[in-house]
N, CA, C and O atoms as CSV, one atom per row, in Angstrom:
chain,resi,resn,atom,element,x,y,z
A,1,MET,N,N,96.991,96.335,98.821
A,1,MET,CA,C,96.059,96.977,99.836
A,1,MET,C,C,96.797,98.234,100.308
A,1,MET,O,O,98.022,98.198,100.425
A,2,SER,N,N,96.057,99.409,100.600
A,2,SER,CA,C,96.571,100.599,101.052
A,2,SER,C,C,96.241,100.951,102.588
A,2,SER,O,O,95.945,102.092,102.944
A,3,ASN,N,N,96.324,99.830,103.477
A,3,ASN,CA,C,95.842,100.070,104.894
A,3,ASN,C,C,96.966,101.341,105.328
A,3,ASN,O,O,98.091,101.416,104.834
A,4,PHE,N,N,96.486,102.190,106.225
A,4,PHE,CA,C,97.185,103.126,106.969
A,4,PHE,C,C,96.767,103.670,108.106
A,4,PHE,O,O,95.615,103.426,108.466
A,5,LYS,N,N,97.534,104.439,108.831
A,5,LYS,CA,C,97.302,104.803,110.341
A,5,LYS,C,C,96.972,106.211,110.275
A,5,LYS,O,O,97.570,107.037,109.584
A,6,CYS,N,N,96.012,106.431,111.013
A,6,CYS,CA,C,95.526,107.806,110.945
A,6,CYS,C,C,96.415,108.707,111.812
A,6,CYS,O,O,96.485,108.476,113.019
A,7,GLU,N,N,97.173,109.836,111.199
A,7,GLU,CA,C,98.286,110.533,111.869
A,7,GLU,C,C,97.730,111.287,113.105
A,7,GLU,O,O,98.412,111.592,114.083
A,8,LYS,N,N,96.325,111.570,112.936
A,8,LYS,CA,C,95.784,112.306,114.115
A,8,LYS,C,C,95.373,111.492,115.489
A,8,LYS,O,O,95.726,111.876,116.604
A,9,CYS,N,N,94.716,110.517,115.292
A,9,CYS,CA,C,93.842,109.418,116.150
A,9,CYS,C,C,94.726,108.075,116.389
A,9,CYS,O,O,94.759,107.524,117.490
A,10,GLY,N,N,95.451,107.593,115.236
A,10,GLY,CA,C,96.075,106.404,115.502
A,10,GLY,C,C,95.262,105.248,115.107
A,10,GLY,O,O,95.768,104.134,115.245
A,11,THR,N,N,93.974,105.363,114.597
A,11,THR,CA,C,93.049,104.354,114.270
A,11,THR,C,C,93.758,103.815,112.771
A,11,THR,O,O,94.153,104.645,111.952
A,12,VAL,N,N,93.842,102.665,112.578
A,12,VAL,CA,C,94.185,102.029,111.493
A,12,VAL,C,C,92.771,101.835,110.334
A,12,VAL,O,O,91.676,101.368,110.648
A,13,CYS,N,N,93.103,102.249,109.199
A,13,CYS,CA,C,91.927,102.210,108.265
A,13,CYS,C,C,92.457,101.139,107.193
A,13,CYS,O,O,93.494,101.230,106.537
A,14,TYR,N,N,91.507,100.098,107.164
A,14,TYR,CA,C,91.826,98.882,106.449
A,14,TYR,C,C,91.332,98.877,105.107
A,14,TYR,O,O,90.171,99.253,104.948
A,15,ASP,N,N,91.999,98.523,104.117
A,15,ASP,CA,C,91.630,98.373,102.766
A,15,ASP,C,C,91.391,97.100,102.441
A,15,ASP,O,O,92.149,96.232,102.873
A,16,THR,N,N,90.290,96.762,101.617
A,16,THR,CA,C,89.982,95.602,100.856
A,16,THR,C,C,89.838,95.660,99.400
A,16,THR,O,O,89.907,96.777,98.889
A,17,PRO,N,N,89.645,94.618,98.630
A,17,PRO,CA,C,89.560,94.796,97.206
A,17,PRO,C,C,88.145,95.419,97.115
A,17,PRO,O,O,87.946,95.960,96.027
A,18,ASN,N,N,87.215,95.473,97.902
A,18,ASN,CA,C,85.966,96.323,97.983
A,18,ASN,C,C,85.956,97.736,98.499
A,18,ASN,O,O,84.953,98.405,98.747
A,19,GLY,N,N,87.191,98.088,98.623
A,19,GLY,CA,C,87.266,99.483,99.427
A,19,GLY,C,C,87.464,99.338,101.026
A,19,GLY,O,O,87.512,98.262,101.622
A,20,TYR,N,N,87.565,100.587,101.593
A,20,TYR,CA,C,87.938,100.395,102.954
A,20,TYR,C,C,86.773,100.206,103.926
A,20,TYR,O,O,85.791,100.949,103.930
A,21,ILE,N,N,86.916,99.312,104.636
A,21,ILE,CA,C,85.994,98.650,105.672
A,21,ILE,C,C,86.196,99.578,107.012
A,21,ILE,O,O,85.269,99.544,107.821
A,22,THR,N,N,87.277,100.366,107.300
A,22,THR,CA,C,87.129,100.930,108.494
A,22,THR,C,C,87.460,102.414,108.071
A,22,THR,O,O,87.863,102.702,106.944
A,23,GLY,N,N,87.271,103.244,108.991
A,23,GLY,CA,C,87.701,104.817,108.852
A,23,GLY,C,C,87.780,105.290,110.363
A,23,GLY,O,O,87.718,104.490,111.296
A,24,CYS,N,N,87.917,106.612,110.518
A,24,CYS,CA,C,87.678,107.309,111.741
A,24,CYS,C,C,87.256,108.582,111.579
A,24,CYS,O,O,86.955,108.993,110.458
A,25,GLU,N,N,87.187,109.312,112.613
A,25,GLU,CA,C,86.294,110.730,112.386
A,25,GLU,C,C,87.226,111.564,111.545
A,25,GLU,O,O,86.769,112.583,111.026
A,26,HIS,N,N,88.764,111.161,111.318
A,26,HIS,CA,C,89.448,112.177,110.399
A,26,HIS,C,C,89.169,111.643,108.983
A,26,HIS,O,O,89.105,112.474,108.077
A,27,TYR,N,N,88.991,110.293,108.691
A,27,TYR,CA,C,89.194,109.575,107.451
A,27,TYR,C,C,87.824,108.826,107.491
A,27,TYR,O,O,87.991,107.648,107.807
A,28,PRO,N,N,86.516,109.157,107.264
A,28,PRO,CA,C,85.385,108.335,107.285
A,28,PRO,C,C,85.445,107.398,105.915
A,28,PRO,O,O,85.940,107.840,104.878
A,29,GLU,N,N,84.964,106.230,106.000
A,29,GLU,CA,C,85.310,105.300,105.110
A,29,GLU,C,C,85.179,105.593,103.680
A,29,GLU,O,O,86.028,105.245,102.859
A,30,ASP,N,N,83.927,106.347,103.335
A,30,ASP,CA,C,83.888,106.950,101.925
A,30,ASP,C,C,84.876,107.914,101.247
A,30,ASP,O,O,85.311,107.987,100.097
A,31,ALA,N,N,85.097,108.708,102.492
A,31,ALA,CA,C,86.269,109.701,102.201
A,31,ALA,C,C,87.720,109.114,101.805
A,31,ALA,O,O,88.483,109.644,100.998
A,32,VAL,N,N,87.961,107.921,102.520
A,32,VAL,CA,C,89.188,107.339,102.319
A,32,VAL,C,C,89.346,106.876,100.792
A,32,VAL,O,O,90.418,106.986,100.196
A,33,ASP,N,N,88.256,106.380,100.248
A,33,ASP,CA,C,88.210,105.647,98.874
A,33,ASP,C,C,88.488,107.155,97.974
A,33,ASP,O,O,89.312,107.263,97.066
A,34,LYS,N,N,87.662,108.162,98.437
A,34,LYS,CA,C,87.779,109.351,97.308
A,34,LYS,C,C,89.387,109.730,97.641
A,34,LYS,O,O,89.948,110.105,96.612
A,35,ILE,N,N,90.115,109.727,98.616
A,35,ILE,CA,C,91.356,110.214,98.929
A,35,ILE,C,C,92.366,109.288,98.114
A,35,ILE,O,O,93.304,109.768,97.477
A,36,ILE,N,N,92.101,107.936,98.183
A,36,ILE,CA,C,93.050,107.033,97.640
A,36,ILE,C,C,92.876,107.382,95.988
A,36,ILE,O,O,93.863,107.662,95.307
A,37,LYS,N,N,91.699,107.341,95.503
A,37,LYS,CA,C,91.474,107.274,93.949
A,37,LYS,C,C,92.189,108.868,93.610
A,37,LYS,O,O,92.559,109.030,92.448
A,38,SER,N,N,92.363,109.895,94.474
A,38,SER,CA,C,92.997,110.983,94.065
A,38,SER,C,C,94.440,110.908,94.082
A,38,SER,O,O,95.065,111.809,93.521
A,39,LEU,N,N,94.999,110.051,94.592
A,39,LEU,CA,C,96.570,109.781,94.830
A,39,LEU,C,C,97.271,109.537,93.343
A,39,LEU,O,O,98.481,109.537,93.116
A,40,ASP,N,N,96.044,109.299,92.255
A,40,ASP,CA,C,96.782,109.110,91.009
A,40,ASP,C,C,96.982,110.384,90.146
A,40,ASP,O,O,97.447,110.457,89.009
A,41,LEU,N,N,96.397,111.636,91.169
A,41,LEU,CA,C,96.668,112.918,90.529
A,41,LEU,C,C,98.024,113.508,90.837
A,41,LEU,O,O,98.530,113.067,91.869
A,42,THR,N,N,98.735,114.422,90.161
A,42,THR,CA,C,99.844,114.925,90.692
A,42,THR,C,C,99.596,115.819,91.609
A,42,THR,O,O,98.463,116.301,91.639
A,43,VAL,N,N,100.508,116.214,92.487
A,43,VAL,CA,C,100.136,117.283,93.552
A,43,VAL,C,C,99.700,118.710,93.065
A,43,VAL,O,O,98.973,119.447,93.731
A,44,THR,N,N,100.220,119.024,91.832
A,44,THR,CA,C,99.500,120.172,91.191
A,44,THR,C,C,98.342,119.921,90.811
A,44,THR,O,O,97.523,120.780,91.139
A,45,GLU,N,N,97.792,118.709,90.002
A,45,GLU,CA,C,96.220,118.557,89.861
A,45,GLU,C,C,95.527,118.522,91.092
A,45,GLU,O,O,94.418,119.048,91.188
A,46,ARG,N,N,96.118,117.904,92.125
A,46,ARG,CA,C,95.226,117.890,93.454
A,46,ARG,C,C,95.079,119.102,93.881
A,46,ARG,O,O,93.974,119.397,94.338
A,47,ILE,N,N,95.894,119.883,93.855
A,47,ILE,CA,C,95.873,121.375,94.473
A,47,ILE,C,C,94.744,122.259,93.554
A,47,ILE,O,O,93.825,122.848,94.122
A,48,ASN,N,N,94.880,122.285,92.336
A,48,ASN,CA,C,93.799,122.860,91.474
A,48,ASN,C,C,92.411,122.331,91.509
A,48,ASN,O,O,91.457,123.056,91.228
A,49,THR,N,N,92.268,121.005,91.868
A,49,THR,CA,C,91.078,120.267,91.710
A,49,THR,C,C,90.341,120.261,93.181
A,49,THR,O,O,89.124,120.291,93.363
A,50,GLN,N,N,91.249,120.221,94.074
A,50,GLN,CA,C,90.616,119.773,95.325
A,50,GLN,C,C,90.895,120.917,96.464
A,50,GLN,O,O,91.769,120.677,97.297
A,51,PRO,N,N,90.284,121.967,96.513
A,51,PRO,CA,C,90.711,122.993,97.536
A,51,PRO,C,C,90.707,122.557,99.103
A,51,PRO,O,O,91.171,123.324,99.947
A,52,GLU,N,N,90.261,121.523,99.391
A,52,GLU,CA,C,90.591,120.971,100.789
A,52,GLU,C,C,92.009,120.360,100.960
A,52,GLU,O,O,92.597,120.212,102.031
A,53,PHE,N,N,92.475,120.016,99.672
A,53,PHE,CA,C,93.995,119.433,99.705
A,53,PHE,C,C,95.005,120.671,99.770
A,53,PHE,O,O,96.067,120.662,100.392
A,54,ARG,N,N,94.502,121.725,99.034
A,54,ARG,CA,C,95.204,123.047,99.297
A,54,ARG,C,C,95.423,123.522,100.709
A,54,ARG,O,O,96.534,123.623,101.228
A,55,ARG,N,N,94.101,123.848,101.378
A,55,ARG,CA,C,94.139,124.042,102.710
A,55,ARG,C,C,95.073,123.041,103.484
A,55,ARG,O,O,95.982,123.476,104.191
A,56,GLU,N,N,94.818,121.584,103.331
A,56,GLU,CA,C,95.646,120.830,104.120
A,56,GLU,C,C,97.011,121.050,104.024
A,56,GLU,O,O,97.691,120.944,105.045
A,57,ILE,N,N,97.569,121.366,102.871
A,57,ILE,CA,C,99.137,121.617,102.740
A,57,ILE,C,C,99.418,122.709,103.539
A,57,ILE,O,O,100.350,122.755,104.342
A,58,LEU,N,N,98.504,123.714,103.294
A,58,LEU,CA,C,98.936,124.999,103.992
A,58,LEU,C,C,98.985,124.831,105.691
A,58,LEU,O,O,99.870,125.231,106.447
A,59,ARG,N,N,97.836,124.164,105.998
A,59,ARG,CA,C,97.988,123.749,107.425
A,59,ARG,C,C,99.363,122.927,107.785
A,59,ARG,O,O,99.984,123.224,108.806
A,60,GLN,N,N,99.718,122.112,107.104
A,60,GLN,CA,C,100.979,121.294,107.468
A,60,GLN,C,C,101.894,122.159,107.318
A,60,GLN,O,O,102.849,121.869,108.039
A,61,VAL,N,N,102.119,123.408,106.520
A,61,VAL,CA,C,103.300,124.145,106.411
A,61,VAL,C,C,103.140,124.958,107.646
A,61,VAL,O,O,104.236,125.194,108.154
A,62,VAL,N,N,101.975,125.543,108.399
A,62,VAL,CA,C,102.320,125.825,109.312
A,62,VAL,C,C,102.639,125.107,110.759
A,62,VAL,O,O,103.107,125.680,111.743
A,63,GLU,N,N,102.381,124.114,110.687
A,63,GLU,CA,C,102.796,123.034,111.469
A,63,GLU,C,C,104.464,123.021,111.350
A,63,GLU,O,O,105.103,123.392,112.334
A,64,ARG,N,N,104.999,122.696,110.430
A,64,ARG,CA,C,106.015,122.776,110.114
A,64,ARG,C,C,107.220,123.963,110.595
A,64,ARG,O,O,108.313,123.861,111.151
A,65,VAL,N,N,106.409,125.129,110.073
A,65,VAL,CA,C,107.062,126.438,110.743
A,65,VAL,C,C,107.104,126.635,112.077
A,65,VAL,O,O,107.978,127.343,112.578
A,66,GLU,N,N,106.178,126.037,112.786
A,66,GLU,CA,C,106.012,126.149,114.179
A,66,GLU,C,C,106.888,125.247,114.801
A,66,GLU,O,O,107.453,125.609,115.833
A,67,SER,N,N,107.101,124.074,114.315
A,67,SER,CA,C,108.085,123.057,114.866
A,67,SER,C,C,109.670,123.118,114.271
A,67,SER,O,O,110.508,122.233,114.446
A,68,ASP,N,N,109.894,124.490,113.460
A,68,ASP,CA,C,111.152,124.921,112.904
A,68,ASP,C,C,111.740,123.949,112.111
A,68,ASP,O,O,112.939,123.672,112.126
A,69,ASP,N,N,110.767,123.356,111.317
A,69,ASP,CA,C,111.076,122.402,110.102
A,69,ASP,C,C,110.867,123.271,108.833
A,69,ASP,O,O,109.908,123.110,108.078
A,70,LEU,N,N,111.840,124.205,108.654
A,70,LEU,CA,C,111.488,125.217,107.555
A,70,LEU,C,C,111.956,124.505,106.180
A,70,LEU,O,O,111.446,124.947,105.150
A,71,PHE,N,N,112.818,123.512,106.078
A,71,PHE,CA,C,113.094,122.967,104.658
A,71,PHE,C,C,112.010,122.580,104.303
A,71,PHE,O,O,111.587,123.120,103.280
A,72,VAL,N,N,111.114,121.514,104.964
A,72,VAL,CA,C,109.992,121.157,104.583
A,72,VAL,C,C,108.879,121.908,104.360
A,72,VAL,O,O,108.104,121.610,103.452
A,73,ALA,N,N,108.704,122.829,105.062
A,73,ALA,CA,C,107.716,123.980,104.786
A,73,ALA,C,C,108.095,124.785,103.393
A,73,ALA,O,O,107.204,125.067,102.592
A,74,ILE,N,N,109.351,125.104,103.180
A,74,ILE,CA,C,109.568,125.627,101.916
A,74,ILE,C,C,109.279,124.863,100.995
A,74,ILE,O,O,108.640,125.403,100.092
A,75,LYS,N,N,109.553,123.559,100.838
A,75,LYS,CA,C,109.014,122.537,99.785
A,75,LYS,C,C,107.817,122.582,99.396
A,75,LYS,O,O,107.517,122.702,98.208
A,76,MET,N,N,106.810,122.475,100.526
A,76,MET,CA,C,105.527,122.520,100.317
A,76,MET,C,C,104.782,123.620,99.878
A,76,MET,O,O,103.689,123.559,99.316
A,77,LEU,N,N,105.433,124.654,100.166
A,77,LEU,CA,C,105.003,125.972,99.635
A,77,LEU,C,C,105.480,126.110,98.057
A,77,LEU,O,O,104.772,126.782,97.307
A,78,GLU,N,N,106.477,125.583,97.634
A,78,GLU,CA,C,106.876,125.502,96.264
A,78,GLU,C,C,105.929,124.935,95.330
A,78,GLU,O,O,105.685,125.299,94.180
A,79,GLN,N,N,105.285,123.704,96.203
A,79,GLN,CA,C,104.504,122.921,95.308
A,79,GLN,C,C,103.264,123.809,95.109
A,79,GLN,O,O,102.773,123.919,93.985
A,80,VAL,N,N,102.766,124.422,96.136
A,80,VAL,CA,C,101.422,125.469,95.950
A,80,VAL,C,C,101.850,126.478,94.928
A,80,VAL,O,O,101.020,126.862,94.105
A,81,LEU,N,N,103.056,126.931,94.912
A,81,LEU,CA,C,103.106,128.128,93.883
A,81,LEU,C,C,103.422,127.480,92.383
A,81,LEU,O,O,103.129,127.993,91.303
A,82,GLU,N,N,103.999,126.399,92.575
A,82,GLU,CA,C,103.910,125.582,91.174
A,82,GLU,C,C,102.710,125.496,90.537
A,82,GLU,O,O,102.465,125.858,89.386
A,83,ALA,N,N,101.851,124.922,91.459
A,83,ALA,CA,C,100.233,124.758,90.879
A,83,ALA,C,C,99.560,126.056,90.611
A,83,ALA,O,O,98.604,126.093,89.837
A,84,ASP,N,N,100.019,127.156,91.225
A,84,ASP,CA,C,99.505,128.383,90.978
A,84,ASP,C,C,100.058,129.302,89.625
A,84,ASP,O,O,99.682,130.406,89.231
A,85,GLU,N,N,101.028,128.445,89.129
A,85,GLU,CA,C,101.554,129.079,87.854
A,85,GLU,C,C,100.717,128.839,86.725
A,85,GLU,O,O,100.327,127.730,86.359
A,86,GLY,N,N,100.379,130.287,86.025
A,86,GLY,CA,C,99.542,130.003,84.982
A,86,GLY,C,C,98.070,130.176,85.388
A,86,GLY,O,O,97.209,130.175,84.508
A,87,VAL,N,N,97.726,130.334,86.749
A,87,VAL,CA,C,96.178,130.423,87.179
A,87,VAL,C,C,96.055,131.881,87.337
A,87,VAL,O,O,96.855,132.446,88.083
A,88,ASP,N,N,95.181,132.532,86.747
A,88,ASP,CA,C,94.589,133.800,86.970
A,88,ASP,C,C,94.129,133.968,88.580
A,88,ASP,O,O,93.407,133.190,89.204
A,89,LYS,N,N,94.672,135.045,89.009
A,89,LYS,CA,C,94.538,135.303,90.182
A,89,LYS,C,C,93.566,136.476,90.582
A,89,LYS,O,O,93.404,136.767,91.767
């Protein structure tokens, strides 16, 4: 099972063999199932197929820069750049 705690509100999202039985305002139950299924994709595939994932990475980069965690911010931006390689702009 893949239980996890929401990093924003602290709610625990509980997984069962039939899917998630709890969620929160940040991770509604049906959205959690979609997120977990998408974890089988590589970061590049997720960035290229899920615009909301790309925005989330960029939002987290801003948070890292604001907290002076520049090494992590750089690594996250490198993932976005890797996904953009070969994509027409």
